PyMOL commands that place a pseudoatom at each C-alpha (Angstrom):
pseudoatom trace, name=CA, resn=MET, resi=1, chain=A, elem=C, hetatm=0, pos=[-131.852, 177.032, -10.118]
pseudoatom trace, name=CA, resn=SER, resi=2, chain=A, elem=C, hetatm=0, pos=[-131.752, 178.543, -6.638]
pseudoatom trace, name=CA, resn=VAL, resi=3, chain=A, elem=C, hetatm=0, pos=[-129.846, 181.728, -5.789]
pseudoatom trace, name=CA, resn=GLU, resi=4, chain=A, elem=C, hetatm=0, pos=[-128.554, 182.440, -2.284]
pseudoatom trace, name=CA, resn=ILE, resi=5, chain=A, elem=C, hetatm=0, pos=[-126.995, 185.804, -1.456]
pseudoatom trace, name=CA, resn=ASN, resi=6, chain=A, elem=C, hetatm=0, pos=[-125.236, 186.322, 1.859]
pseudoatom trace, name=CA, resn=ASN, resi=7, chain=A, elem=C, hetatm=0, pos=[-123.869, 189.586, 3.281]
pseudoatom trace, name=CA, resn=LEU, resi=8, chain=A, elem=C, hetatm=0, pos=[-123.104, 191.081, -0.123]
pseudoatom trace, name=CA, resn=ASN, resi=9, chain=A, elem=C, hetatm=0, pos=[-121.257, 194.401, -0.138]
pseudoatom trace, name=CA, resn=LYS, resi=10, chain=A, elem=C, hetatm=0, pos=[-120.078, 196.577, -2.997]
pseudoatom trace, name=CA, resn=THR, resi=11, chain=A, elem=C, hetatm=0, pos=[-118.411, 199.980, -2.976]
pseudoatom trace, name=CA, resn=ILE, resi=12, chain=A, elem=C, hetatm=0, pos=[-117.307, 202.031, -5.979]
pseudoatom trace, name=CA, resn=HIS, resi=13, chain=A, elem=C, hetatm=0, pos=[-114.903, 204.939, -5.488]
pseudoatom trace, name=CA, resn=GLY, resi=14, chain=A, elem=C, hetatm=0, pos=[-115.686, 204.906, -1.789]
pseudoatom trace, name=CA, resn=VAL, resi=15, chain=A, elem=C, hetatm=0, pos=[-119.442, 205.026, -2.310]
pseudoatom trace, name=CA, resn=THR, resi=16, chain=A, elem=C, hetatm=0, pos=[-121.494, 202.150, -0.895]
pseudoatom trace, name=CA, resn=ILE, resi=17, chain=A, elem=C, hetatm=0, pos=[-123.636, 200.617, -3.643]
pseudoatom trace, name=CA, resn=LEU, resi=18, chain=A, elem=C, hetatm=0, pos=[-124.732, 197.411, -1.904]
pseudoatom trace, name=CA, resn=SER, resi=19, chain=A, elem=C, hetatm=0, pos=[-124.677, 196.934, 1.861]
pseudoatom trace, name=CA, resn=ASN, resi=20, chain=A, elem=C, hetatm=0, pos=[-125.115, 193.592, 3.677]
pseudoatom trace, name=CA, resn=ILE, resi=21, chain=A, elem=C, hetatm=0, pos=[-127.545, 192.160, 1.142]
pseudoatom trace, name=CA, resn=SER, resi=22, chain=A, elem=C, hetatm=0, pos=[-128.862, 188.689, 2.006]
pseudoatom trace, name=CA, resn=MET, resi=23, chain=A, elem=C, hetatm=0, pos=[-131.606, 187.063, -0.074]
pseudoatom trace, name=CA, resn=SER, resi=24, chain=A, elem=C, hetatm=0, pos=[-132.976, 183.640, -0.893]
pseudoatom trace, name=CA, resn=MET, resi=25, chain=A, elem=C, hetatm=0, pos=[-134.413, 183.178, -4.376]
pseudoatom trace, name=CA, resn=PRO, resi=26, chain=A, elem=C, hetatm=0, pos=[-135.852, 179.685, -4.987]
pseudoatom trace, name=CA, resn=SER, resi=27, chain=A, elem=C, hetatm=0, pos=[-136.524, 177.946, -8.272]
pseudoatom trace, name=CA, resn=GLY, resi=28, chain=A, elem=C, hetatm=0, pos=[-139.950, 178.354, -9.813]
pseudoatom trace, name=CA, resn=CYS, resi=29, chain=A, elem=C, hetatm=0, pos=[-140.552, 181.690, -8.139]
pseudoatom trace, name=CA, resn=VAL, resi=30, chain=A, elem=C, hetatm=0, pos=[-140.518, 185.333, -9.161]
pseudoatom trace, name=CA, resn=THR, resi=31, chain=A, elem=C, hetatm=0, pos=[-138.569, 187.553, -6.773]
pseudoatom trace, name=CA, resn=GLY, resi=32, chain=A, elem=C, hetatm=0, pos=[-139.400, 191.224, -7.124]
pseudoatom trace, name=CA, resn=LEU, resi=33, chain=A, elem=C, hetatm=0, pos=[-137.028, 194.090, -6.416]
pseudoatom trace, name=CA, resn=ALA, resi=34, chain=A, elem=C, hetatm=0, pos=[-138.556, 197.446, -5.543]
pseudoatom trace, name=CA, resn=GLY, resi=35, chain=A, elem=C, hetatm=0, pos=[-136.945, 200.793, -4.839]
pseudoatom trace, name=CA, resn=VAL, resi=36, chain=A, elem=C, hetatm=0, pos=[-136.287, 204.220, -6.282]
pseudoatom trace, name=CA, resn=ASN, resi=37, chain=A, elem=C, hetatm=0, pos=[-133.546, 204.912, -8.814]
pseudoatom trace, name=CA, resn=GLY, resi=38, chain=A, elem=C, hetatm=0, pos=[-130.157, 204.430, -7.202]
pseudoatom trace, name=CA, resn=SER, resi=39, chain=A, elem=C, hetatm=0, pos=[-131.420, 202.027, -4.543]
pseudoatom trace, name=CA, resn=GLY, resi=40, chain=A, elem=C, hetatm=0, pos=[-129.174, 199.215, -5.810]
pseudoatom trace, name=CA, resn=LYS, resi=41, chain=A, elem=C, hetatm=0, pos=[-131.546, 197.056, -7.865]
pseudoatom trace, name=CA, resn=THR, resi=42, chain=A, elem=C, hetatm=0, pos=[-129.563, 197.161, -11.111]
pseudoatom trace, name=CA, resn=MET, resi=43, chain=A, elem=C, hetatm=0, pos=[-126.212, 196.698, -9.369]
pseudoatom trace, name=CA, resn=LEU, resi=44, chain=A, elem=C, hetatm=0, pos=[-127.591, 193.682, -7.503]
pseudoatom trace, name=CA, resn=MET, resi=45, chain=A, elem=C, hetatm=0, pos=[-128.704, 192.096, -10.779]
pseudoatom trace, name=CA, resn=ARG, resi=46, chain=A, elem=C, hetatm=0, pos=[-125.284, 192.772, -12.271]
pseudoatom trace, name=CA, resn=ALA, resi=47, chain=A, elem=C, hetatm=0, pos=[-123.707, 190.967, -9.327]
pseudoatom trace, name=CA, resn=VAL, resi=48, chain=A, elem=C, hetatm=0, pos=[-126.000, 187.935, -9.672]
pseudoatom trace, name=CA, resn=ALA, resi=49, chain=A, elem=C, hetatm=0, pos=[-125.179, 187.814, -13.403]
pseudoatom trace, name=CA, resn=GLY, resi=50, chain=A, elem=C, hetatm=0, pos=[-121.464, 187.790, -12.614]
pseudoatom trace, name=CA, resn=LEU, resi=51, chain=A, elem=C, hetatm=0, pos=[-120.913, 191.145, -14.316]
pseudoatom trace, name=CA, resn=ILE, resi=52, chain=A, elem=C, hetatm=0, pos=[-119.494, 192.846, -11.225]
pseudoatom trace, name=CA, resn=ARG, resi=53, chain=A, elem=C, hetatm=0, pos=[-117.564, 191.406, -8.320]
pseudoatom trace, name=CA, resn=PRO, resi=54, chain=A, elem=C, hetatm=0, pos=[-118.513, 192.427, -4.780]
pseudoatom trace, name=CA, resn=ASN, resi=55, chain=A, elem=C, hetatm=0, pos=[-116.038, 193.587, -2.168]
pseudoatom trace, name=CA, resn=SER, resi=56, chain=A, elem=C, hetatm=0, pos=[-117.309, 190.934, 0.231]
pseudoatom trace, name=CA, resn=GLY, resi=57, chain=A, elem=C, hetatm=0, pos=[-120.129, 188.434, 0.627]
pseudoatom trace, name=CA, resn=THR, resi=58, chain=A, elem=C, hetatm=0, pos=[-121.186, 185.455, -1.464]
pseudoatom trace, name=CA, resn=ILE, resi=59, chain=A, elem=C, hetatm=0, pos=[-123.609, 184.467, -4.212]
pseudoatom trace, name=CA, resn=ASP, resi=60, chain=A, elem=C, hetatm=0, pos=[-124.345, 180.747, -4.589]
pseudoatom trace, name=CA, resn=ILE, resi=61, chain=A, elem=C, hetatm=0, pos=[-126.174, 179.439, -7.631]
pseudoatom trace, name=CA, resn=ASP, resi=62, chain=A, elem=C, hetatm=0, pos=[-127.390, 175.874, -7.189]
pseudoatom trace, name=CA, resn=GLY, resi=63, chain=A, elem=C, hetatm=0, pos=[-124.641, 175.437, -4.598]
pseudoatom trace, name=CA, resn=ASN, resi=64, chain=A, elem=C, hetatm=0, pos=[-121.902, 176.767, -6.879]
pseudoatom trace, name=CA, resn=ARG, resi=65, chain=A, elem=C, hetatm=0, pos=[-120.215, 179.937, -5.672]
pseudoatom trace, name=CA, resn=LEU, resi=66, chain=A, elem=C, hetatm=0, pos=[-119.770, 182.793, -8.115]
pseudoatom trace, name=CA, resn=TRP, resi=67, chain=A, elem=C, hetatm=0, pos=[-116.129, 183.860, -8.630]
pseudoatom trace, name=CA, resn=ARG, resi=68, chain=A, elem=C, hetatm=0, pos=[-114.908, 180.651, -6.975]
pseudoatom trace, name=CA, resn=ASP, resi=69, chain=A, elem=C, hetatm=0, pos=[-116.642, 177.653, -8.560]
pseudoatom trace, name=CA, resn=ILE, resi=70, chain=A, elem=C, hetatm=0, pos=[-118.120, 179.445, -11.572]
pseudoatom trace, name=CA, resn=SER, resi=71, chain=A, elem=C, hetatm=0, pos=[-117.505, 182.774, -13.307]
pseudoatom trace, name=CA, resn=PHE, resi=72, chain=A, elem=C, hetatm=0, pos=[-121.081, 183.240, -14.519]
pseudoatom trace, name=CA, resn=PRO, resi=73, chain=A, elem=C, hetatm=0, pos=[-124.420, 181.516, -13.987]
pseudoatom trace, name=CA, resn=PRO, resi=74, chain=A, elem=C, hetatm=0, pos=[-124.483, 178.527, -16.380]
pseudoatom trace, name=CA, resn=SER, resi=75, chain=A, elem=C, hetatm=0, pos=[-127.940, 179.309, -17.761]
pseudoatom trace, name=CA, resn=VAL, resi=76, chain=A, elem=C, hetatm=0, pos=[-128.971, 182.951, -17.589]
pseudoatom trace, name=CA, resn=GLY, resi=77, chain=A, elem=C, hetatm=0, pos=[-131.019, 185.405, -19.606]
pseudoatom trace, name=CA, resn=LEU, resi=78, chain=A, elem=C, hetatm=0, pos=[-130.910, 189.069, -18.769]
pseudoatom trace, name=CA, resn=LEU, resi=79, chain=A, elem=C, hetatm=0, pos=[-132.266, 192.457, -19.664]
pseudoatom trace, name=CA, resn=ILE, resi=80, chain=A, elem=C, hetatm=0, pos=[-130.404, 195.068, -17.677]
pseudoatom trace, name=CA, resn=GLU, resi=81, chain=A, elem=C, hetatm=0, pos=[-130.959, 198.764, -18.405]
pseudoatom trace, name=CA, resn=ASN, resi=82, chain=A, elem=C, hetatm=0, pos=[-131.593, 199.694, -22.048]
pseudoatom trace, name=CA, resn=PRO, resi=83, chain=A, elem=C, hetatm=0, pos=[-131.426, 196.856, -24.602]
pseudoatom trace, name=CA, resn=ALA, resi=84, chain=A, elem=C, hetatm=0, pos=[-128.653, 197.338, -27.177]
pseudoatom trace, name=CA, resn=PHE, resi=85, chain=A, elem=C, hetatm=0, pos=[-128.482, 195.573, -30.532]
pseudoatom trace, name=CA, resn=LEU, resi=86, chain=A, elem=C, hetatm=0, pos=[-126.845, 196.058, -33.917]
pseudoatom trace, name=CA, resn=ASP, resi=87, chain=A, elem=C, hetatm=0, pos=[-128.572, 199.000, -35.620]
pseudoatom trace, name=CA, resn=ASP, resi=88, chain=A, elem=C, hetatm=0, pos=[-128.193, 197.650, -39.168]
pseudoatom trace, name=CA, resn=ARG, resi=89, chain=A, elem=C, hetatm=0, pos=[-129.725, 194.215, -38.482]
pseudoatom trace, name=CA, resn=THR, resi=90, chain=A, elem=C, hetatm=0, pos=[-133.328, 193.092, -38.150]
pseudoatom trace, name=CA, resn=GLY, resi=91, chain=A, elem=C, hetatm=0, pos=[-134.732, 191.735, -34.906]
pseudoatom trace, name=CA, resn=LEU, resi=92, chain=A, elem=C, hetatm=0, pos=[-134.388, 188.135, -36.097]
pseudoatom trace, name=CA, resn=GLU, resi=93, chain=A, elem=C, hetatm=0, pos=[-130.847, 188.723, -37.344]
pseudoatom trace, name=CA, resn=ASN, resi=94, chain=A, elem=C, hetatm=0, pos=[-129.846, 190.170, -33.980]
pseudoatom trace, name=CA, resn=LEU, resi=95, chain=A, elem=C, hetatm=0, pos=[-131.235, 187.121, -32.184]
pseudoatom trace, name=CA, resn=GLN, resi=96, chain=A, elem=C, hetatm=0, pos=[-129.468, 184.804, -34.630]
pseudoatom trace, name=CA, resn=ILE, resi=97, chain=A, elem=C, hetatm=0, pos=[-126.143, 186.456, -33.824]
pseudoatom trace, name=CA, resn=LEU, resi=98, chain=A, elem=C, hetatm=0, pos=[-126.726, 186.133, -30.075]
pseudoatom trace, name=CA, resn=ALA, resi=99, chain=A, elem=C, hetatm=0, pos=[-127.920, 182.528, -30.390]
pseudoatom trace, name=CA, resn=SER, resi=100, chain=A, elem=C, hetatm=0, pos=[-124.774, 181.577, -32.323]
pseudoatom trace, name=CA, resn=ILE, resi=101, chain=A, elem=C, hetatm=0, pos=[-122.655, 182.145, -29.180]
pseudoatom trace, name=CA, resn=LYS, resi=102, chain=A, elem=C, hetatm=0, pos=[-123.978, 179.032, -27.423]
pseudoatom trace, name=CA, resn=GLY, resi=103, chain=A, elem=C, hetatm=0, pos=[-125.654, 177.308, -30.348]
pseudoatom trace, name=CA, resn=ILE, resi=104, chain=A, elem=C, hetatm=0, pos=[-128.280, 175.668, -28.158]
pseudoatom trace, name=CA, resn=VAL, resi=105, chain=A, elem=C, hetatm=0, pos=[-131.448, 176.943, -29.876]
pseudoatom trace, name=CA, resn=GLN, resi=106, chain=A, elem=C, hetatm=0, pos=[-132.659, 176.685, -33.446]
pseudoatom trace, name=CA, resn=GLU, resi=107, chain=A, elem=C, hetatm=0, pos=[-134.263, 179.423, -35.538]
pseudoatom trace, name=CA, resn=ASN, resi=108, chain=A, elem=C, hetatm=0, pos=[-137.784, 178.212, -34.800]
pseudoatom trace, name=CA, resn=ALA, resi=109, chain=A, elem=C, hetatm=0, pos=[-137.151, 179.041, -31.115]
pseudoatom trace, name=CA, resn=LEU, resi=110, chain=A, elem=C, hetatm=0, pos=[-135.991, 182.534, -32.087]
pseudoatom trace, name=CA, resn=ARG, resi=111, chain=A, elem=C, hetatm=0, pos=[-139.106, 183.070, -34.155]
pseudoatom trace, name=CA, resn=GLN, resi=112, chain=A, elem=C, hetatm=0, pos=[-141.277, 181.881, -31.302]
pseudoatom trace, name=CA, resn=ALA, resi=113, chain=A, elem=C, hetatm=0, pos=[-139.509, 184.248, -28.891]
pseudoatom trace, name=CA, resn=LEU, resi=114, chain=A, elem=C, hetatm=0, pos=[-140.230, 187.176, -31.214]
pseudoatom trace, name=CA, resn=GLU, resi=115, chain=A, elem=C, hetatm=0, pos=[-143.855, 186.189, -31.648]
pseudoatom trace, name=CA, resn=GLU, resi=116, chain=A, elem=C, hetatm=0, pos=[-144.328, 185.861, -27.894]
pseudoatom trace, name=CA, resn=VAL, resi=117, chain=A, elem=C, hetatm=0, pos=[-143.307, 189.508, -27.402]
pseudoatom trace, name=CA, resn=GLY, resi=118, chain=A, elem=C, hetatm=0, pos=[-145.527, 190.661, -30.282]
pseudoatom trace, name=CA, resn=LEU, resi=119, chain=A, elem=C, hetatm=0, pos=[-142.842, 191.162, -32.933]
pseudoatom trace, name=CA, resn=GLU, resi=120, chain=A, elem=C, hetatm=0, pos=[-143.031, 189.798, -36.473]
pseudoatom trace, name=CA, resn=PRO, resi=121, chain=A, elem=C, hetatm=0, pos=[-140.047, 187.505, -37.184]
pseudoatom trace, name=CA, resn=ASP, resi=122, chain=A, elem=C, hetatm=0, pos=[-139.988, 188.429, -40.884]
pseudoatom trace, name=CA, resn=ASP, resi=123, chain=A, elem=C, hetatm=0, pos=[-140.153, 192.190, -40.309]
pseudoatom trace, name=CA, resn=LYS, resi=124, chain=A, elem=C, hetatm=0, pos=[-137.403, 193.642, -42.532]
pseudoatom trace, name=CA, resn=ARG, resi=125, chain=A, elem=C, hetatm=0, pos=[-137.000, 196.838, -40.543]
pseudoatom trace, name=CA, resn=LYS, resi=126, chain=A, elem=C, hetatm=0, pos=[-133.572, 197.346, -39.033]
pseudoatom trace, name=CA, resn=PHE, resi=127, chain=A, elem=C, hetatm=0, pos=[-133.208, 197.799, -35.279]
pseudoatom trace, name=CA, resn=ARG, resi=128, chain=A, elem=C, hetatm=0, pos=[-132.505, 201.532, -35.698]
pseudoatom trace, name=CA, resn=LYS, resi=129, chain=A, elem=C, hetatm=0, pos=[-136.040, 201.912, -37.083]
pseudoatom trace, name=CA, resn=TYR, resi=130, chain=A, elem=C, hetatm=0, pos=[-137.629, 200.285, -34.062]
pseudoatom trace, name=CA, resn=SER, resi=131, chain=A, elem=C, hetatm=0, pos=[-139.725, 202.300, -31.618]
pseudoatom trace, name=CA, resn=LEU, resi=132, chain=A, elem=C, hetatm=0, pos=[-138.730, 202.295, -27.945]
pseudoatom trace, name=CA, resn=GLY, resi=133, chain=A, elem=C, hetatm=0, pos=[-141.420, 199.743, -27.212]
pseudoatom trace, name=CA, resn=MET, resi=134, chain=A, elem=C, hetatm=0, pos=[-140.239, 197.443, -30.008]
pseudoatom trace, name=CA, resn=LYS, resi=135, chain=A, elem=C, hetatm=0, pos=[-136.659, 197.678, -28.730]
pseudoatom trace, name=CA, resn=GLN, resi=136, chain=A, elem=C, hetatm=0, pos=[-137.837, 196.693, -25.268]
pseudoatom trace, name=CA, resn=ARG, resi=137, chain=A, elem=C, hetatm=0, pos=[-139.789, 193.749, -26.679]
pseudoatom trace, name=CA, resn=LEU, resi=138, chain=A, elem=C, hetatm=0, pos=[-136.700, 192.577, -28.558]
pseudoatom trace, name=CA, resn=GLY, resi=139, chain=A, elem=C, hetatm=0, pos=[-134.704, 192.820, -25.336]
pseudoatom trace, name=CA, resn=ILE, resi=140, chain=A, elem=C, hetatm=0, pos=[-137.200, 190.558, -23.571]
pseudoatom trace, name=CA, resn=ALA, resi=141, chain=A, elem=C, hetatm=0, pos=[-137.080, 188.110, -26.494]
pseudoatom trace, name=CA, resn=ALA, resi=142, chain=A, elem=C, hetatm=0, pos=[-133.278, 187.995, -26.313]
pseudoatom trace, name=CA, resn=ALA, resi=143, chain=A, elem=C, hetatm=0, pos=[-133.388, 187.320, -22.569]
pseudoatom trace, name=CA, resn=THR, resi=144, chain=A, elem=C, hetatm=0, pos=[-135.902, 184.477, -22.863]
pseudoatom trace, name=CA, resn=MET, resi=145, chain=A, elem=C, hetatm=0, pos=[-135.111, 182.831, -26.227]
pseudoatom trace, name=CA, resn=GLU, resi=146, chain=A, elem=C, hetatm=0, pos=[-132.903, 180.099, -24.704]
pseudoatom trace, name=CA, resn=GLN, resi=147, chain=A, elem=C, hetatm=0, pos=[-135.370, 179.385, -21.879]
pseudoatom trace, name=CA, resn=PRO, resi=148, chain=A, elem=C, hetatm=0, pos=[-132.722, 180.066, -19.215]
pseudoatom trace, name=CA, resn=ASN, resi=149, chain=A, elem=C, hetatm=0, pos=[-132.915, 178.667, -15.700]
pseudoatom trace, name=CA, resn=LEU, resi=150, chain=A, elem=C, hetatm=0, pos=[-132.141, 182.128, -14.286]
pseudoatom trace, name=CA, resn=LEU, resi=151, chain=A, elem=C, hetatm=0, pos=[-133.947, 185.161, -15.673]
pseudoatom trace, name=CA, resn=LEU, resi=152, chain=A, elem=C, hetatm=0, pos=[-132.924, 188.703, -14.679]
pseudoatom trace, name=CA, resn=LEU, resi=153, chain=A, elem=C, hetatm=0, pos=[-135.221, 191.470, -15.906]
pseudoatom trace, name=CA, resn=ASP, resi=154, chain=A, elem=C, hetatm=0, pos=[-134.464, 195.074, -14.956]
pseudoatom trace, name=CA, resn=GLU, resi=155, chain=A, elem=C, hetatm=0, pos=[-137.489, 197.312, -15.603]
pseudoatom trace, name=CA, resn=PRO, resi=156, chain=A, elem=C, hetatm=0, pos=[-138.828, 195.066, -18.403]
pseudoatom trace, name=CA, resn=THR, resi=157, chain=A, elem=C, hetatm=0, pos=[-142.080, 197.042, -18.778]
pseudoatom trace, name=CA, resn=ASN, resi=158, chain=A, elem=C, hetatm=0, pos=[-140.308, 200.312, -19.663]
pseudoatom trace, name=CA, resn=ALA, resi=159, chain=A, elem=C, hetatm=0, pos=[-141.794, 201.761, -22.869]
pseudoatom trace, name=CA, resn=LEU, resi=160, chain=A, elem=C, hetatm=0, pos=[-144.282, 198.893, -23.208]
pseudoatom trace, name=CA, resn=ASP, resi=161, chain=A, elem=C, hetatm=0, pos=[-147.901, 199.640, -23.984]
pseudoatom trace, name=CA, resn=SER, resi=162, chain=A, elem=C, hetatm=0, pos=[-150.705, 197.772, -22.234]
pseudoatom trace, name=CA, resn=ASP, resi=163, chain=A, elem=C, hetatm=0, pos=[-150.624, 194.908, -24.752]
pseudoatom trace, name=CA, resn=GLY, resi=164, chain=A, elem=C, hetatm=0, pos=[-146.877, 194.576, -24.263]
pseudoatom trace, name=CA, resn=VAL, resi=165, chain=A, elem=C, hetatm=0, pos=[-147.296, 194.395, -20.489]
pseudoatom trace, name=CA, resn=VAL, resi=166, chain=A, elem=C, hetatm=0, pos=[-149.856, 191.595, -20.888]
pseudoatom trace, name=CA, resn=LEU, resi=167, chain=A, elem=C, hetatm=0, pos=[-147.453, 189.664, -23.132]
pseudoatom trace, name=CA, resn=PHE, resi=168, chain=A, elem=C, hetatm=0, pos=[-144.632, 190.186, -20.625]
pseudoatom trace, name=CA, resn=LYS, resi=169, chain=A, elem=C, hetatm=0, pos=[-146.776, 188.801, -17.789]
pseudoatom trace, name=CA, resn=HIS, resi=170, chain=A, elem=C, hetatm=0, pos=[-147.553, 185.725, -19.894]
pseudoatom trace, name=CA, resn=ILE, resi=171, chain=A, elem=C, hetatm=0, pos=[-143.858, 185.161, -20.704]
pseudoatom trace, name=CA, resn=LEU, resi=172, chain=A, elem=C, hetatm=0, pos=[-142.889, 185.508, -17.047]
pseudoatom trace, name=CA, resn=ALA, resi=173, chain=A, elem=C, hetatm=0, pos=[-145.633, 183.098, -15.979]
pseudoatom trace, name=CA, resn=LYS, resi=174, chain=A, elem=C, hetatm=0, pos=[-144.316, 180.512, -18.455]
pseudoatom trace, name=CA, resn=ALA, resi=175, chain=A, elem=C, hetatm=0, pos=[-140.767, 180.882, -17.130]
pseudoatom trace, name=CA, resn=ARG, resi=176, chain=A, elem=C, hetatm=0, pos=[-142.013, 180.499, -13.565]
pseudoatom trace, name=CA, resn=ALA, resi=177, chain=A, elem=C, hetatm=0, pos=[-144.078, 177.433, -14.497]
pseudoatom trace, name=CA, resn=ARG, resi=178, chain=A, elem=C, hetatm=0, pos=[-141.087, 175.625, -16.013]
pseudoatom trace, name=CA, resn=GLY, resi=179, chain=A, elem=C, hetatm=0, pos=[-139.117, 176.169, -12.811]
pseudoatom trace, name=CA, resn=ALA, resi=180, chain=A, elem=C, hetatm=0, pos=[-136.909, 179.132, -13.698]
pseudoatom trace, name=CA, resn=THR, resi=181, chain=A, elem=C, hetatm=0, pos=[-135.642, 181.469, -11.009]
pseudoatom trace, name=CA, resn=CYS, resi=182, chain=A, elem=C, hetatm=0, pos=[-136.908, 184.917, -12.012]
pseudoatom trace, name=CA, resn=ILE, resi=183, chain=A, elem=C, hetatm=0, pos=[-135.678, 188.221, -10.570]
pseudoatom trace, name=CA, resn=VAL, resi=184, chain=A, elem=C, hetatm=0, pos=[-137.600, 191.288, -11.702]
pseudoatom trace, name=CA, resn=SER, resi=185, chain=A, elem=C, hetatm=0, pos=[-137.429, 194.990, -10.887]
pseudoatom trace, name=CA, resn=CYS, resi=186, chain=A, elem=C, hetatm=0, pos=[-140.289, 197.272, -11.851]
pseudoatom trace, name=CA, resn=HIS, resi=187, chain=A, elem=C, hetatm=0, pos=[-141.322, 200.803, -10.932]
pseudoatom trace, name=CA, resn=ASP, resi=188, chain=A, elem=C, hetatm=0, pos=[-144.970, 199.890, -11.483]
pseudoatom trace, name=CA, resn=ALA, resi=189, chain=A, elem=C, hetatm=0, pos=[-145.897, 198.603, -8.032]
pseudoatom trace, name=CA, resn=SER, resi=190, chain=A, elem=C, hetatm=0, pos=[-149.148, 197.008, -9.195]
pseudoatom trace, name=CA, resn=VAL, resi=191, chain=A, elem=C, hetatm=0, pos=[-147.413, 194.996, -11.933]
pseudoatom trace, name=CA, resn=LEU, resi=192, chain=A, elem=C, hetatm=0, pos=[-144.626, 193.928, -9.574]
pseudoatom trace, name=CA, resn=ARG, resi=193, chain=A, elem=C, hetatm=0, pos=[-147.073, 192.761, -6.924]
pseudoatom trace, name=CA, resn=GLU, resi=194, chain=A, elem=C, hetatm=0, pos=[-149.105, 190.870, -9.507]
pseudoatom trace, name=CA, resn=VAL, resi=195, chain=A, elem=C, hetatm=0, pos=[-146.186, 188.874, -10.928]
pseudoatom trace, name=CA, resn=SER, resi=196, chain=A, elem=C, hetatm=0, pos=[-144.036, 188.339, -7.814]
pseudoatom trace, name=CA, resn=ASP, resi=197, chain=A, elem=C, hetatm=0, pos=[-144.036, 185.608, -5.197]
pseudoatom trace, name=CA, resn=SER, resi=198, chain=A, elem=C, hetatm=0, pos=[-142.061, 187.871, -2.893]
pseudoatom trace, name=CA, resn=ILE, resi=199, chain=A, elem=C, hetatm=0, pos=[-140.645, 191.392, -2.986]
pseudoatom trace, name=CA, resn=TYR, resi=200, chain=A, elem=C, hetatm=0, pos=[-137.478, 192.800, -1.462]
pseudoatom trace, name=CA, resn=TYR, resi=201, chain=A, elem=C, hetatm=0, pos=[-137.556, 196.554, -0.940]
pseudoatom trace, name=CA, resn=LEU, resi=202, chain=A, elem=C, hetatm=0, pos=[-134.201, 198.272, -1.408]
pseudoatom trace, name=CA, resn=ALA, resi=203, chain=A, elem=C, hetatm=0, pos=[-133.133, 201.725, -0.241]
pseudoatom trace, name=CA, resn=GLU, resi=204, chain=A, elem=C, hetatm=0, pos=[-129.671, 203.240, -0.562]
pseudoatom trace, name=CA, resn=GLY, resi=205, chain=A, elem=C, hetatm=0, pos=[-128.132, 199.845, -1.272]
pseudoatom trace, name=CA, resn=HIS, resi=206, chain=A, elem=C, hetatm=0, pos=[-129.596, 197.893, 1.634]
pseudoatom trace, name=CA, resn=ILE, resi=207, chain=A, elem=C, hetatm=0, pos=[-132.734, 195.825, 2.195]
pseudoatom trace, name=CA, resn=ASP, resi=208, chain=A, elem=C, hetatm=0, pos=[-135.409, 198.065, 3.670]
pseudoatom trace, name=CA, resn=GLY, resi=209, chain=A, elem=C, hetatm=0, pos=[-138.261, 195.567, 3.737]
pseudoatom trace, name=CA, resn=TYR, resi=210, chain=A, elem=C, hetatm=0, pos=[-139.581, 192.218, 2.573]
pseudoatom trace, name=CA, resn=GLU, resi=211, chain=A, elem=C, hetatm=0, pos=[-143.035, 191.022, 1.578]
pseudoatom trace, name=CA, resn=GLU, resi=212, chain=A, elem=C, hetatm=0, pos=[-144.252, 187.490, 0.924]
pseudoatom trace, name=CA, resn=LEU, resi=213, chain=A, elem=C, hetatm=0, pos=[-146.982, 187.350, -1.730]
pseudoatom trace, name=CA, resn=THR, resi=214, chain=A, elem=C, hetatm=0, pos=[-147.085, 183.675, -2.719]
pseudoatom trace, name=CA, resn=SER, resi=215, chain=A, elem=C, hetatm=0, pos=[-150.444, 182.857, -1.120]
pseudoatom trace, name=CA, resn=VAL, resi=216, chain=A, elem=C, hetatm=0, pos=[-152.122, 185.938, -2.601]
pseudoatom trace, name=CA, resn=ASN, resi=217, chain=A, elem=C, hetatm=0, pos=[-150.795, 185.353, -6.112]
pseudoatom trace, name=CA, resn=ASN, resi=218, chain=A, elem=C, hetatm=0, pos=[-151.542, 181.650, -6.025]
pseudoatom trace, name=CA, resn=LEU, resi=219, chain=A, elem=C, hetatm=0, pos=[-155.201, 182.568, -5.444]
pseudoatom trace, name=CA, resn=GLN, resi=220, chain=A, elem=C, hetatm=0, pos=[-155.054, 184.998, -8.366]
pseudoatom trace, name=CA, resn=ARG, resi=221, chain=A, elem=C, hetatm=0, pos=[-153.472, 182.393, -10.661]
pseudoatom trace, name=CA, resn=SER, resi=222, chain=A, elem=C, hetatm=0, pos=[-155.942, 179.641, -9.761]
for i in range(1, 222): cmd.bond("trace and resi %d" % i, "trace and resi %d" % (i + 1))
show_as sticks, trace
zoom trace
């Protein structure tokens, strides 16, 4: 699932949030987004997910234009800002509720998604008892459980310990290998460079730089 962004602009209450953003995000690649808080990374992901509508510009997903041909990407998993779930349900129960919306995955896939992020599917603790790291892991599991063709992860390593970061890298590598289009923001520059095929640097809502890393990371992965 390829994503093409052309001359995207977004203002809110007269403040420019995104300015003339143009990007090409091919299938089977991880596109990194780097920048300080407020640089536009989260708002850009919201736009790609169809959660906000720009003032001008276009987003095409596999040739289908958002807000004209489609309202949302047809196959998307996302973790944007802090993960939110039902406090009085377990991790598995929360995933079951989310999975019931589309009904395209069975419980064994939900259990596997939990195990891949290092959570125990039969843990009886409610979400409100989870640590910050466990909540983040559950958010990653929710984003990946349906094996979406488009994966949007906004600061996925927040609150993760070193083991959690390793598991996240493995999950992202699997998504990349099956041909998903992955867009990831991360304040940890070393992690972002390790997992990305390319990185767009954002500043004050516009693209401030671009770096191609495919050849370097292909050597690391071989």
